[in-house]
Structures are given as structure tokens and as C-alpha cells.
N, C-alpha and C positions, 0 to 999 in steps of 0.2 A: 504494498500499500504507499501512496506516495506520501510524503510530509514536508512542510516546510521547514525548511532548516534555520536557525538563529544565529547569524554570522557575526565575529568582533573582530577588532583588527590582530589578536593572536590567531587567528584560522583563517581569515577572508582571504590571502593572495595562494595558500595552500589548496584551499576548498575550490577556488575558480579558475586555478590553473589547467584542470582537466576537464573537457565536456562544455555542455552546454549550461550554462546557470542565467537563469532571470532572478534579478535582485530589487528589491521592493526597498528603498531608502524612506524611513518612515518615523512618524512620533507620535505618541498615545494622545496629545491633546489635540492631534489634528482631526478635524472631521472628514475632510475626502480621504484622508488615508485609512481611516477606520472603513469608508466606503471600499477602498481599494482592496482592504484586508478580507473584506466578506466576498466581494467578488475573486478573489483569488483563492479563499478556500473553497467556495461552489466550484469554481473553475479546476481546480487543483489535478484531478482525473484527464483533463483535456491537457492542461499543459504538462502533463507527466507523461502522455501518451506521445508527445513529439521528442520524449529521449531527453528532455531538459530537468536540470534540477531546480527548486525552486528556494529562495533564501529572502530573508529582511534581514534590514539594518536598522536599528534605532538609532536616529542620529541625534537625541539628545545622550545616550550612552555610548558611542562610538563616533565624538564629530570630529575625528582626525580621518576616518574613512569618508565622511561627507565632505571634507574639504579636499582632502586628495583627489575624489572624482567630481570636483567643483559642483557641489548639488547645493542649488541655492532655493529651492522652491520643494515642497513636498506635497504629494507622494511624488517621486522621481524612479522611475525603474529603468535599468541599467541591463541589457544585454550582454554575458561575455562568453565568446567562443575559446578555448584553451588559453585562459590568460588574459586577451585581449577583450577590452570592448568596444563593442562591434554596432551597438543601438542604445537610443536613450528616449525615453518617453518621459515626457513633465504633465502632470496632473492625472486625474482617474482616468483609468482604461479600459476598454471591455475583453472578457477575455478573448472572444474573435481576433482583434487585433492583435493582443500577443500570440496567441497560437500562431496566427499567420508571421508575426517577425520571426518565430522560433522555427520554423519550418524552411 
């Protein structure tokens, strides 16, 4: 069963180094982030069917990661392939958009 991982500065680079990763940068106080989180939860199986891993980064707890990837607005979703950022979405995204980006 697919699951959403929570990444930190300590495990981020090692985690995204191989394969395809969709990483949601968010914060608990952000209403659009909560909307995005629900969309990801409900669409997790569709995302996992693309072969991608799904993760979240709390920008309040992992500010260095947010700064490293120049995350200025949240939610921001970054897609990584073998450690390289290949796409970025800012604002709430629907599952169909994200699945198409992962294909």
C-alpha cells in the first residue's frame, strides 16, 4: 500500500536521489495546504500507480529545505527524477494534473 513519507533535511537528498518523487511543501496553518493534502491523500493510489513516491516537507520545521528550493509560496509541489528537480507547481493542484506530470 502506498504511503506519504515525511522528509527532513537529514533524509531528503538520499530519499529523492533515485526514482521519481512528488514532494509537497506545506505548513499546518495553511488552508490551501490542507486542501492539497486531502487531494494527495485521496489520490495516493493513482499517484503511486505512476511509480512515483510521494512525500511532504513541513516548511516551518524544514526551513532550510524550503530555502534551498526557493519555495516562496505554499503549497508548492516539486517533482524530482533521480535527484534532479524537473517540475514545479505552486498552488493547489488536482490529481489528474499531477498524474500527467509524473507520466
